[in-house]
Structures are given as C-alpha cells and as structure tokens.
C-alpha positions as CSV (number, residue, x, y, z in Angstrom):
1,X,14.3,10.6,10.9
2,X,11.2,12.5,9.1
3,X,8.2,10.2,8.1
4,X,7.7,8.7,4.7
5,X,4.5,8.3,2.4
6,X,4.6,5.0,0.7
7,X,2.2,4.3,-2.2
8,X,1.3,0.7,-2.4
9,X,0.2,-0.1,-5.9
10,X,-0.1,-2.4,-8.8
11,X,-2.3,-1.9,-11.8
12,X,-3.1,-6.1,-11.4
13,X,-5.8,-6.8,-8.7
14,X,-5.3,-9.7,-6.4
15,X,-1.5,-9.5,-5.8
16,X,-1.7,-8.6,-2.1
17,X,-1.6,-4.7,-2.1
18,X,-4.2,-4.3,0.6
19,X,-2.6,-7.4,2.6
20,X,0.7,-5.4,2.4
21,X,-0.3,-2.4,3.3
22,X,-2.4,-3.4,6.0
23,X,0.1,-5.7,7.6
24,X,2.9,-3.6,7.3
25,X,1.1,-1.0,9.0
26,X,0.3,-3.2,11.8
27,X,4.0,-4.6,12.2
28,X,5.2,-1.0,12.3
29,X,2.8,0.2,14.8
30,X,3.3,-2.8,17.0
31,X,6.9,-2.1,17.0
32,X,6.2,1.5,18.3
33,X,5.9,3.6,15.3
34,X,3.0,5.9,14.5
35,X,1.4,4.3,11.0
36,X,-1.4,5.3,9.0
37,X,-3.0,3.4,6.5
38,X,-5.0,5.6,4.0
39,X,-7.6,3.5,1.9
40,X,-8.0,4.7,-1.4
41,X,-9.9,1.9,-3.1
42,X,-13.5,2.3,-3.5
43,X,-14.0,-1.4,-2.5
44,X,-12.7,-0.6,1.0
45,X,-10.9,-3.8,1.9
46,X,-8.3,-2.0,3.8
47,X,-10.9,-0.6,6.1
48,X,-12.8,-3.6,6.7
49,X,-9.5,-5.5,7.3
50,X,-8.7,-3.3,10.1
51,X,-12.3,-4.0,11.5
52,X,-13.6,-0.8,10.7
53,X,-15.8,0.9,8.2
54,X,-16.5,4.7,6.9
55,X,-19.1,6.4,9.3
56,X,-19.2,9.7,8.0
57,X,-16.0,11.1,6.6
58,X,-13.7,9.1,4.3
59,X,-10.7,9.4,2.1
60,X,-13.3,11.0,-0.4
61,X,-13.1,13.9,1.8
62,X,-9.4,14.0,1.8
63,X,-9.4,14.3,-1.8
64,X,-12.2,17.2,-1.6
65,X,-9.4,19.2,0.7
66,X,-10.5,18.0,4.3
67,X,-7.8,18.2,6.8
68,X,-6.0,14.9,7.5
69,X,-6.1,15.7,11.2
70,X,-10.0,15.4,11.0
71,X,-9.8,12.3,9.1
72,X,-7.6,9.6,10.7
73,X,-8.9,7.8,13.2
74,X,-7.2,5.3,15.5
75,X,-8.3,1.8,15.1
76,X,-8.2,-0.9,17.9
77,X,-4.7,-1.5,17.5
78,X,-1.8,0.9,19.3
79,X,0.0,3.2,17.3
80,X,-2.3,2.2,13.9
81,X,-4.6,4.9,12.4
82,X,-6.9,4.9,9.3
83,X,-8.4,7.2,7.0
84,X,-11.4,4.7,5.8
85,X,-12.9,4.5,2.2
86,X,-16.4,3.9,1.2
87,X,-18.0,3.1,-2.3
88,X,-18.9,6.7,-3.2
89,X,-15.1,7.0,-3.5
90,X,-15.6,5.9,-7.0
91,X,-17.1,9.2,-8.0
92,X,-13.9,10.8,-7.2
93,X,-12.7,8.9,-10.4
94,X,-15.0,11.0,-12.4
95,X,-14.5,14.2,-10.6
96,X,-10.4,14.2,-10.6
97,X,-10.5,13.4,-14.5
98,X,-12.6,16.6,-15.2
99,X,-10.3,18.6,-13.1
100,X,-7.0,20.5,-14.5
101,X,-5.2,20.3,-11.2
102,X,-7.0,16.7,-10.3
103,X,-3.8,14.8,-10.0
104,X,-2.1,16.9,-7.0
105,X,-5.2,17.0,-4.8
106,X,-4.1,14.4,-2.3
107,X,-0.5,15.8,-2.3
108,X,-1.9,19.0,-0.9
109,X,-3.8,17.2,1.6
110,X,-1.0,15.3,3.0
111,X,1.5,18.1,3.2
112,X,1.9,17.9,6.8
113,X,1.3,13.8,7.3
114,X,5.1,13.0,7.7
115,X,5.4,15.2,10.7
116,X,2.6,13.4,12.4
117,X,3.2,9.8,11.2
118,X,6.6,8.0,10.6
119,X,5.0,5.5,8.1
120,X,1.7,6.4,5.8
121,X,0.6,3.6,3.6
122,X,-1.8,4.6,0.5
123,X,-3.7,1.3,-0.4
124,X,-4.4,2.0,-4.1
125,X,-7.0,0.8,-6.4
126,X,-5.9,-2.0,-9.0
127,X,-5.5,0.6,-12.0
128,X,-3.3,3.3,-13.0
129,X,-6.4,5.9,-13.0
130,X,-6.9,9.0,-11.0
131,X,-7.0,7.7,-7.7
132,X,-3.7,5.9,-8.0
133,X,-2.1,8.8,-9.7
134,X,-2.9,11.0,-6.8
135,X,-1.3,8.6,-4.7
136,X,2.2,8.5,-6.7
137,X,2.2,12.2,-6.9
138,X,1.9,12.4,-2.9
139,X,4.0,9.5,-2.0
140,X,8.0,9.7,-1.3
141,X,8.1,6.1,-2.3
142,X,6.4,3.1,-4.3
143,X,6.0,0.0,-2.8
144,X,4.8,-2.7,-5.5
145,X,3.6,-6.1,-4.4
146,X,3.8,-8.6,-7.3
147,X,2.3,-12.1,-7.5
148,X,4.7,-14.9,-8.3
149,X,3.4,-15.7,-11.8
150,X,4.3,-14.8,-15.1
151,X,1.7,-12.1,-16.3
152,X,2.6,-10.0,-13.1
153,X,6.1,-9.5,-14.6
154,X,4.7,-8.3,-17.7
155,X,2.6,-5.6,-15.6
156,X,5.6,-4.7,-13.8
157,X,7.7,-2.8,-16.4
158,X,4.4,-0.8,-17.3
159,X,4.1,0.2,-13.6
160,X,7.7,1.4,-13.4
161,X,7.3,3.2,-16.6
162,X,4.2,5.0,-15.3
163,X,6.4,6.0,-11.8
164,X,9.1,7.3,-14.2
165,X,6.4,9.6,-15.8
166,X,4.9,10.7,-12.6
167,X,8.5,11.4,-11.2
168,X,9.1,13.6,-14.2
169,X,5.9,15.4,-14.5
170,X,4.4,15.6,-11.1
171,X,6.6,14.6,-8.1
172,X,10.4,14.4,-8.4
173,X,11.2,13.1,-5.3
174,X,9.2,9.9,-6.0
175,X,11.4,6.7,-6.0
176,X,10.6,2.9,-5.6
177,X,11.2,1.8,-1.9
178,X,11.0,-1.9,-3.3
179,X,9.1,-4.8,-5.1
180,X,7.6,-7.5,-2.9
181,X,6.9,-10.9,-4.1
182,X,3.6,-12.3,-2.6
183,X,1.8,-15.7,-2.9
184,X,5.1,-17.4,-3.4
185,X,4.4,-21.2,-3.1
186,X,7.7,-22.6,-2.7
187,X,6.5,-26.1,-3.6
188,X,6.3,-24.9,-7.6
189,X,8.9,-24.5,-9.9
190,X,7.1,-21.6,-11.3
191,X,7.3,-19.4,-8.4
192,X,11.2,-20.3,-8.3
193,X,11.7,-19.3,-12.0
194,X,9.5,-16.0,-11.4
195,X,11.5,-14.8,-8.4
196,X,15.0,-15.9,-10.2
197,X,13.9,-13.9,-13.1
198,X,12.8,-11.0,-10.9
199,X,15.8,-10.6,-9.1
200,X,18.1,-10.8,-11.9
201,X,16.5,-7.9,-13.5
202,X,15.9,-5.8,-10.8
203,X,18.6,-7.0,-8.1
204,X,18.6,-5.3,-5.0
205,X,15.0,-3.4,-5.6
206,X,13.5,-6.8,-4.7
207,X,13.0,-7.2,-1.0
208,X,15.1,-10.0,0.4
209,X,12.1,-11.5,1.9
210,X,9.4,-12.8,0.1
211,X,5.6,-13.6,1.4
212,X,4.4,-17.3,1.0
213,X,0.9,-18.5,0.2
214,X,-0.7,-18.4,3.9
215,X,-4.3,-19.7,4.7
216,X,-3.8,-17.7,8.0
217,X,-2.8,-14.5,6.0
218,X,-5.7,-15.1,3.6
219,X,-8.3,-15.5,6.2
220,X,-7.3,-12.5,8.6
221,X,-9.3,-10.0,6.8
222,X,-12.6,-12.1,7.8
223,X,-12.1,-11.4,11.1
224,X,-11.1,-7.7,10.8
225,X,-7.5,-8.0,11.9
226,X,-4.1,-8.0,10.6
227,X,-2.4,-11.4,10.2
228,X,0.2,-10.7,13.1
229,X,-3.1,-10.4,15.5
230,X,-4.9,-13.5,13.9
231,X,-1.8,-15.5,14.1
232,X,1.3,-14.2,14.8
233,X,3.3,-17.8,14.2
234,X,2.0,-18.2,11.0
235,X,4.1,-18.1,7.9
236,X,2.6,-15.1,6.3
237,X,2.5,-12.9,9.5
238,X,6.3,-13.9,10.1
239,X,7.3,-12.8,6.6
240,X,5.5,-9.4,7.0
241,X,7.5,-8.7,10.2
242,X,10.7,-9.5,8.4
243,X,9.5,-7.3,5.2
244,X,8.4,-4.4,7.8
245,X,12.1,-4.5,9.3
246,X,13.3,-4.3,5.8
247,X,11.6,-1.2,4.9
248,X,12.9,0.4,8.1
249,X,16.5,-0.4,6.8
250,X,15.3,1.1,3.4
251,X,13.9,4.5,4.5
C-alpha cells in the first residue's frame, strides 16, 4: 500500500496537534512502519518532543526546494524520522505570501515522500496561514485534533470549509482522515456533551477512540520522548495506540 501524507491541523492552539503527530508517528514506527514527522511550526515543539533540535537544515529548507532525502534525519527511535523546525521558519510566512506560486512549494518538495515513508505527518502551526495552506496542498489526508470544549466546535466548521477550498483550488485528492477528540475529561458533563454533539454531526468522521487528559501525556515532551516511551501503560499512550491502529484501518 502506498504511503500517505497527513496534515495534522487545527487553527486553534493547544488542542493536541503536536502531541497527536508525534505519538501517532511513534506508535506506527514501533509497529514496523517507516514514519516521518515534518515540523512546520516555528515553535518547533514536535522537534523538541522527539528530543531533537535543528542543527543546520530544517523544514525551512524544504520550503526552499531542498530534497527531502537531504533533510529527513533518523531519530533515536527505530523507523521514526524527522525534518526539524527552528524559529526562522517564521520568516517563510512572509516569503510565501509574496510568491504567486507560494502555496505549492511543499507539495513539490514532498512529491516522492510516499515512496519512502508509509506515514508522513505534517505538524502544522495553529493558524490557517501560508504554512498550513502549503501542508494542505501537499497532503493526502487531513487529521483534525479537537479539544473537548464548545469553542473548539465553532472553529471546526471553519477549518472544514478551508479544506473544501483547498481541495477545489489546489489539491483535488485531499480528504479528511478523521476528527480526533483530545483532552477528554470523562468526569465532566461538558466533555460528554461535546463528544455527543460532534459524533451526531460528523458521524464516522470522528475517530472511535478519544484521547483523555493525561499527566503522563502532558509531561512526556519535557523528557524529549513520545508518550509510549515515557509510560506506555498510561491512558494517553494506550489511546494513541488505538488511534494509530484505527488510522491504519482508514488509510
């Protein structure tokens, strides 16, 4: 089966995009699949969450036309590769917005990625700016983490509309892989209400598994490791294993 490129995106910050990209990639890599994380956020949280940092090249170079093979580096984790980010990626936002063809730079650089990696995760910044548009133009699928709160639901319809626009104008093969509920607190009525509303509106588009609030999941990045390495028996790690297997079913 050919590889797929997933844009992990939501215009809201703090909904678990980076946590989702890093942990799904780590689970799939441990299961024997070649997985690649491309950090497209100038904050570089996916990079530090894998215990790495950009020394020299970064995803900025990918947007500048450098070959993916020169930029993807192995991490400490078997089968898991990374194109790191660094703060100067913020400058690419200005450069891309000035270029008439600036929306497809990443798609051109990733043209052969599916031949080398079974799963490619594009960790997008928390906005619908030029970097995220590039990711959507390059991706096969969109994976949308949504925090279990009402404001998150309001932004979701805007994001799905943006996906429709990109599909119509830039990338006809783009589709939604699924919506993933994150930071679910089973003790609260709010989480249950949001989950029920999301599932009633979007049906099977919502992953069967939801990701709970988890101290282990939250603290893993400070150790520079995915949750399955930090504490594989934690509720968060177990949830991401289930999501990863469901993603394989959906691919």
